[in-house]
C-alpha positions in Angstrom: 13.7 -0.4 -16.0 12.7 1.5 -18.9 13.1 -1.5 -21.6 11.2 -3.9 -18.9 8.5 -1.7 -19.4 8.7 -0.8 -23.1 8.3 -5.1 -23.4 5.4 -5.1 -21.2 3.7 -2.3 -22.8 4.2 -4.3 -26.3 3.2 -7.7 -25.0 0.2 -6.1 -23.1 -1.1 -3.9 -26.1 -1.4 -7.0 -28.3 -2.9 -8.7 -25.5 -5.6 -5.7 -25.3 -6.2 -6.7 -28.8 -8.1 -9.9 -27.7 -10.7 -7.6 -26.0 -12.0 -5.3 -28.3 -15.5 -4.0 -29.3 -16.3 -3.2 -32.6 -12.6 -3.1 -33.2 -11.5 0.0 -30.1 -10.1 -1.3 -27.6 -11.9 -1.3 -24.1 -10.6 -1.0 -20.6 -10.3 -4.6 -18.4 -10.8 -3.2 -15.2 -9.3 -4.6 -12.3 -8.3 -7.9 -13.0 -8.3 -10.3 -10.0 -4.7 -12.2 -10.6 -3.3 -13.6 -7.3 -4.5 -14.7 -3.7 -2.2 -15.8 -1.1 -1.6 -14.7 2.8 1.3 -12.7 4.0 2.2 -12.3 7.6 3.3 -9.0 9.7 2.8 -7.6 13.5 1.9 -10.9 14.4 -1.4 -11.3 11.9 -2.0 -13.0 8.8 -3.7 -11.4 6.0 -5.2 -12.1 3.1 -4.2 -10.8 0.0 -6.1 -10.1 -2.9 -3.9 -8.8 -5.8 -5.6 -6.5 -8.8 -3.7 -6.1 -12.1 -4.9 -2.4 -13.0 -2.3 -1.6 -16.1 -4.9 -1.3 -18.5 -7.7 0.5 -16.2 -7.2 4.0 -17.7 -7.4 2.7 -21.3 -10.4 5.4 -22.4 -9.7 5.0 -26.6 -8.5 3.1 -29.1 -4.9 5.2 -29.2 -4.9 5.5 -25.6 -2.1 3.3 -24.3 -1.2 5.0 -21.2 -0.4 2.5 -18.4 -1.0 3.3 -14.5 1.9 2.0 -11.9 0.2 3.0 -8.7 2.3 5.5 -6.7 -0.5 7.0 -4.6 -3.3 5.4 -2.6 -6.5 7.3 -0.3 -9.5 5.8 0.4 -12.9 7.4 1.6 -16.4 6.2 2.1 -15.5 3.1 0.3 -14.1 4.9 -3.1 -10.1 3.9 -3.6 -8.2 6.9 -5.5 -4.8 6.0 -7.4 -2.1 7.6 -9.1 0.4 6.9 -11.1 3.4 7.2 -13.5 2.8 9.1 -16.8 5.6 7.0 -18.6 7.1 9.5 -21.3 3.7 10.7 -22.2 2.3 14.1 -19.7 -0.9 14.3 -21.7 -2.9 11.9 -19.7 -2.6 12.7 -15.9 -5.5 10.9 -14.1 -6.4 9.9 -11.3 -7.8 5.8 -11.2 -11.2 5.6 -9.0 -12.5 2.2 -7.7 -14.8 0.9 -5.9 -14.0 -0.8 -2.4 -16.5 -2.4 -0.5 -15.9 -3.6 3.4 -15.3 -7.3 1.5 -12.5 -5.6 -0.2 -13.1 -6.4 -3.5 -12.0 -3.8 -6.1 -13.8 -2.9 -9.1 -12.7 -0.1 -11.8 -15.3 2.9 -11.6 -14.1 6.0 -13.5 -11.1 8.2 -14.2 -10.7 11.9 -13.2 -8.6 13.6 -15.7 -6.1 16.1 -14.4 -4.2 19.5 -16.1 -2.4 17.5 -18.9 -0.6 20.3 -20.7 3.1 21.1 -19.6 4.1 23.4 -17.2 0.2 22.6 -15.9 0.6 18.8 -15.8 0.0 16.8 -12.8 0.9 13.7 -11.6 1.0 13.2 -7.9 2.4 10.2 -6.0 1.0 10.8 -2.7 -2.4 11.0 -2.1 -4.8 11.9 1.3 -7.9 13.6 2.6 -8.2 16.0 5.4 -11.5 15.4 6.8 -11.1 18.0 9.6 -13.0 20.4 7.5 -10.7 23.1 7.7 -6.8 24.0 6.3 -5.3 22.8 3.1 -7.8 20.3 1.1 -10.4 20.7 3.9 -13.1 21.1 1.5 -15.5 17.9 0.6 -14.5 17.3 -2.6 -10.7 17.8 -2.1 -7.7 15.4 -1.9 -4.4 16.8 -0.8 -1.6 15.5 -3.2 2.1 15.8 -3.6 4.4 15.7 -6.4 8.1 15.0 -6.3 9.0 15.7 -9.6 10.4 18.9 -10.7 9.7 21.1 -9.4 8.1 18.8 -6.2 5.0 20.7 -5.1 2.1 19.8 -2.9 -1.5 20.7 -4.9 -5.3 20.0 -3.8 -7.2 18.4 -6.6 -11.1 18.9 -7.3 -12.0 15.7 -7.6 -15.4 16.5 -9.4 -13.3 18.5 -11.9 -9.7 17.5 -11.8 -8.6 21.2 -11.4 -5.6 21.1 -9.0 -4.9 24.8 -6.9 -3.1 25.5 -4.0 0.5 24.7 -5.3 2.9 25.0 -2.8 6.7 24.4 -3.6 7.9 21.6 -1.3 10.9 19.1 -0.4 10.8 16.3 -2.6 7.9 14.1 -1.1 7.3 10.5 -1.6 3.7 10.4 0.2 1.5 12.2 2.8 -0.7 11.3 5.2 -3.3 13.1 7.6 -3.2 12.8 11.0 -7.1 13.5 12.7 -5.6 13.8 16.3 -2.7 15.9 15.9 -4.6 18.2 12.8 -1.0 17.8 11.3 -0.1 16.1 7.8 2.9 14.1 8.1 5.0 13.4 4.8 7.8 11.5 3.8 10.4 13.6 2.5 13.4 12.1 0.4 16.7 14.4 0.7 18.8 11.7 -1.5 20.8 10.1 1.6 18.1 9.7 3.9 14.5 9.4 4.5 12.5 11.5 6.9 9.0 11.6 7.9 8.5 15.3 8.5 5.4 17.3 10.1 3.6 19.8 8.2 0.2 22.2 9.6 -2.7 22.8 8.4 -1.6 25.3 6.1 0.8 22.9 4.4 4.0 24.6 6.4 6.8 22.7 7.8 6.5 22.8 11.5 10.1 21.6 12.1 9.7 18.6 13.5 11.0 15.6 12.0 12.8 12.0 12.4 14.4 9.5 10.2 12.6 6.5 8.5 14.7 3.2 7.4 15.9 4.2 3.6 13.9 3.6 0.7 10.2 4.0 2.5 7.9 5.5 0.0 4.4 4.7 1.2 2.7 6.3 4.2 -0.4 6.0 6.3 -1.7 7.1 9.3 -2.6 4.7 12.5 -5.6 6.2 15.2 -4.3 4.8 18.6 -7.0 2.0 18.9 -6.6 0.8 15.2 -2.4 1.1 16.0 -3.0 -1.1 18.9 -4.7 -3.7 17.4 -2.7 -3.7 14.2 0.5 -3.9 15.9 -0.6 -5.7 18.9 0.8 -3.1 21.2 -0.6 -0.5 23.4 -0.4 2.7 21.4 -1.6 5.4 23.7 -1.4 8.0 20.0 -1.3 7.9 16.6 1.3 6.3 14.6 2.2 5.5 11.3 2.3 2.3 8.9 5.4 2.5 6.3 6.3 0.7 3.2 9.7 0.3 1.7 11.0 -0.9 -1.2 14.5 -0.9 0.1 16.9 -3.9 -0.4 16.8 -6.9 0.0 13.0 -6.0 -0.8 9.9 -4.7 -0.4 8.4 -4.6 3.8 6.4 -3.1 5.8 7.3 -1.5 9.3 5.8 0.9 11.7 6.4 4.1 13.9 5.2 5.9 16.5 5.2 9.6 16.1 8.3 10.2 18.3 9.9 8.2 15.6 10.7 5.1 17.5 10.2 1.8 15.4 7.4 -0.5 16.7 7.7 -4.1 16.0 10.3 -5.7 13.2 10.7 -4.9 9.3 8.4 -7.1 8.1 9.6 -8.2 4.6 6.5 -9.1 1.6 7.0 -12.3 -0.4 8.0 -12.7 -4.2 6.3 -15.6 -4.3 3.2 -16.6 -5.2 3.4 -15.3 -8.8 1.1 -13.6 -10.2 -0.8 -14.8 -13.4 -1.5 -12.1 -15.8 -3.5 -12.7 -18.7 -2.0 -11.8 -21.9 -5.3 -13.5 -23.9 -5.0 -16.8 -26.1 -4.1 -18.5 -22.8 -0.8 -16.5 -22.3 0.2 -15.1 -19.3 2.9 -13.4 -18.1 4.7 -14.2 -14.2 5.4 -11.4 -12.2 6.4 -11.6 -8.3 3.6 -11.5 -6.0 5.1 -7.9 -4.7 7.3 -5.9 -7.5 8.2 -2.5 -5.9 5.5 -1.2 -3.3 5.2 2.6 -3.7 2.0 3.3 -1.6 0.0 2.2 1.1 -3.7 3.6 2.5 -5.9 1.8 5.4 -9.6 1.8 5.8 -9.7 1.2 9.6 -13.8 0.5 10.1 -13.1 -2.7 7.7 -9.8 -3.1 8.2 -8.6 -3.1 4.8 -4.7 -2.5 4.4 -4.1 -1.5 0.6 -1.1 -1.8 -1.4 0.1 -0.1 -4.4 2.9 -1.8 -6.6 4.3 0.8 -9.6 6.3 -2.2 -11.0 3.9 -4.8 -11.3 0.8 -2.3 -12.4 -0.9 -3.7 -9.6 -2.8 -3.1 -6.4 -3.2 -5.4 -3.4 -5.8 -5.7 -1.3 -5.2 -7.2 2.2 -7.7 -8.4 4.5 -8.6 -10.0 7.5 -6.1 -9.9 10.1 -6.3 -12.7 12.1 -3.8 -13.9 14.7 -0.9 -15.3 12.8 -0.2 -18.2 15.0 -3.8 -19.6 14.4 -2.2 -21.6 11.7 -5.4 -23.6 10.6 -7.7 -20.5 10.6 -10.3 -22.1 13.1 -10.4 -19.3 15.5 -8.4 -20.2 18.4 -4.6 -21.1 19.0 -4.6 -24.2 20.5 -2.5 -27.8 20.3 -2.9 -27.7 17.1 -1.1 -24.6 16.2 1.5 -25.9 18.8 2.6 -28.5 17.0 3.1 -26.1 13.8 4.9 -23.7 15.7 6.9 -26.4 17.3 7.7 -27.3 13.6 8.8 -24.2 12.7 11.3 -23.3 16.2 14.9 -23.1 15.7 16.5 -20.6 17.5 17.9 -17.3 17.5 20.1 -16.3 14.3 18.9 -19.3 12.4 16.5 -19.7 9.4 13.1 -21.4 10.7 13.3 -25.0 10.5 10.7 -25.7 7.9 9.5 -23.5 4.8 6.3 -21.4 5.5 6.7 -20.4 8.8 6.4 -16.9 8.4 3.3 -16.5 10.6 5.3 -17.9 13.6 8.5 -15.2 13.0 6.2 -12.6 15.2 8.7 -9.7 15.6 9.4 -10.2 11.9 13.7 -10.6 12.3 14.0 -13.9 9.9 14.2 -16.5 12.8 11.6 -18.5 15.1 13.5 -18.6 18.4 11.9 -17.9 22.3 10.7 -14.3 21.5 8.5 -16.0 19.4 7.7 -18.7 21.6 6.7 -16.0 24.5 4.2 -14.5 21.8 2.6 -18.0 21.0 2.3 -18.9 24.8 0.8 -14.9 24.8 -1.8 -15.7 22.1 -2.5 -19.5 23.3 -6.1 -20.1 24.4 -7.4 -24.0 23.9 -9.6 -25.1 21.6 -12.5 -23.4 21.0 -11.4 -20.0 22.5 -10.7 -16.8 20.9 -6.5 -16.2 20.9 -5.8 -14.6 24.4 -3.8 -11.9 22.4 -6.9 -10.7 20.6 
């Protein structure tokens, strides 16, 4: 892992020299490097991938790299945190503009404490919009850091100062549950991962449940958005989780009693992203490397994933019904022909390639369960899908 990152760093440092002003390297901001579609929960999303590894280059000697591990969005502004590599002098948050279209653009960086032992490089981010309790101030961001010592802390977005540090277990990510007025965190116990509930004072309530091993990104869903996203009726808040567990990255959801909603939806390695190196050269990376973070803009139906290995932020938009294969706004006989071509029965791979949208339950086959889901959505030409 370290050898790979070092090799990439050497390549990119050479590449940045192509983009210089007066001999001083300048930040490349977010470079859009991939556009494709991915399906989960019976919805198909358009993915725009942004390479962000150079976003924190603030001076000619600054080779700090952003490898996103924490994400939080509020009012069209996205905050991202990531690894410091071996250098603890550049602990920053990257700040992006993220309008309803999901088109990402780098705005600025927030410097945080950078001198050991006071440095702060958080891995999990969330806002507490309640206005009370831990991190409830208007310019405050709740963060968690799992490195020794594992702590939670509140970042002042105006100054970058970190206050209210609290010793915790090794926390991978944190999200706020407005309906419950509680925090939910992913706790890494080594042999298992738990979702643990914390109160408004950031103290564990004693409630928890196990989630899929390797889970490391967490975002809250309101009852209405959870119902829309998963195409199930959700009476209460739920959470969406991302995992980098073998055999690869995946998206899944849980209700707050610990019951999984739907399947484990794998994220693809294709198509490869093309990272510009300058002079007509590119580095090819998998579509998803290691997905470490997730945040959601419910108002604009945006899902945003932080990819540590690839140094990318993936912005997912649209979320149309997946079995509307031709994206014309209905589910009709044209879509049925495509679905029929994918059908191959239980425990068998789909009959054709590119059938991820037909596998509505994410179990790796296209069978009668998926057929029943297709029939639920079938509407006929010119009619909105019946399952919307």
